[in-house]
N, C-alpha and C positions, 0 to 999 in steps of 0.2 A: 343558352344551354346555362344551367346554373350548377355549380359546384358546392358540395356541403362538405363543411370541414367536420370530421369527427372530433367530438367533445371527449376530453377526458375525464372518466369517470373512476371516482374513490372506490376501492372493493368496501364491501360490508364488514365491519367487524374489525377489532383490533388486530387479531391475529392476520389477516389478508393484509391489513394496512401495513402491519410491522414487515412482512414477509414482502410486499412491493419495495419498501423501503430498503430492505436487505438488498434485493435484484438492482436496485438503483447504485447502492453503494459500491457493489461489485463492479457493475458497469463501469461507473465513475472512476473506481480505483483501476479498472483495466484500461481506461482511456489513458488516465495519469500516466500509468506505467509506459503505455506506448509511447507516449509524448516524452516521457522521461529515457527511454532509449535513443531517441534523436538527441536530446540534449545534453544528456550524461553519459551514455553509452552502456548502460545496465537497466534491465527490467526492475520493476518493484520487488519480485521475488530474490532476483540476485541481489539487489542491494540490502535487502533484509539479509541474507546469508553473510555479506560483505562486512555488514554491522555487527551480527553476532560473533563472526571471527575476530573482528577487530576488537570487541569488548573482552573477548577470552583467547586468546591465541593460542594453538595447540591442540585444539578440540579434535575428537574423531566424528565421523560422519554420523555416528549413533548418538552423539552427545548433541551435535547442532539438529538433527532430527527432532530429539527429545525435547530440547528448547522450542523449536517450533511445533511440535506435538504432530509430528508427521513420520512415515516408516522411512527408514534409511534409503530403501530403494527410490523413494521420490525425490532426493537428494541427488543422487547419481550424476543425472543430465546438467543440474545446474553446477555442481562442483567441476564437472568436466567441463564446461563451457569456461566457466570462470578461471579455471586453470589454464586452459589453451589460449585464454585471451590476455594471460600474465597478471589476472588480480590476486590470483591466491598461487601458493606453492603447496604440494603434497609432498611430505617425508614420511619415513616409514617409522613406526612406533621402534624406539630403542628396546623396549622390553617385549613386545610382541611383533615382529615384522610381518605379520597379516595385516595389521591395523595401519591406518594412515591417519596421519595429524596434520591439519591445515594451519596455516598463517597467511596474512596479508603480504602483498608484496609492496613496493612503493606506489605502484599505479592503484592497487588496491586500497592502501592507506589514503591515497589522493580521495577516491570516491566515498571512502568511510567518513572523512570529514567534511565532506558537502553539506551545507544547511540550505540552501537555495535550490529550487528545480526537482525536487523529488516529492514523491508519494507522500513519504514520512512528513516532509514541511507542509504539505496541505492538509494533512490530518491535524499536525500539531496546530495548525491555524483555527482549523474548525473546532477540537477540542477547548481551546483558548476562548473562544466564543460562547462554547454551550458552558462551560465552567462559569463564566461571568452571569450568563443568563440562570443558571441552575442555582446561584449562589443566593438568589432571591427565594427558591422554592420552598415552600412550607414543610417544615420535619415530619409532618404528621403521615407523608404518604408512605404506602409500603415501598420498601427497598425494590422489590423485582418491577414495580411499576415507574419508579424513579429512574431505574437503570434502563427499562425499554425506551423513556422518554429521553434520556440522554442519547442513546444508541439513535433514536430517528432524529435528534436534533444534528449529531454529528453526519449522520447519513445525508441529512437534506443539505447541510452546510459544504460537505466536500462535493456533492453533487452540484450545488450553485457554484462553486469556485470553478470546477470543471466545465461547466456549461459557459459561465461566464468569460474565461479564457478561450475557449472554442470561440465563441461568437466574436471577440474581440480580434483572433485570428482570421476569421472568415472576413470580417470588414477590412482588415489590413490587406487581405488577397482581393477584394472587390477594388479597393483603391488602387491598388498597383497595377490592374488589369485595366482601369480606366484611362 
């Protein structure tokens, strides 16, 4: 009996290829976020909210949501979880008691200062690699096309980092079980 291995085919056309890379990015960020929960104790979105509050303490949920481009109701769960875990404080706005303002606790500040083991660090490394590659790009390319190229390189770079770490982790597990 022979088994056939399915070859991965690239979709036809730049739009579908870009969408495929975007899906890979979303997947890679999700994988890294789950790994970050184990190593750091917060998800990627939670870390992002911590970073935003750390940059400007005293913001309202509406201000944080505006920075993220999200509706405030989207943040309710994230803010509640961070508060219950002692990462942020919620205090009533002295001018309007209906509004809450958020700040970091010492535990939140510790997460805010982290440089390694975060989704942000993986993206930062990927961007640094893409900046070096694109410094050599000809200037005559149209801006949207250059942006799309940078996005694809970032997506692939983050994906490669995530897959590389996953494979190294699996290899270590195999060594331990042998």
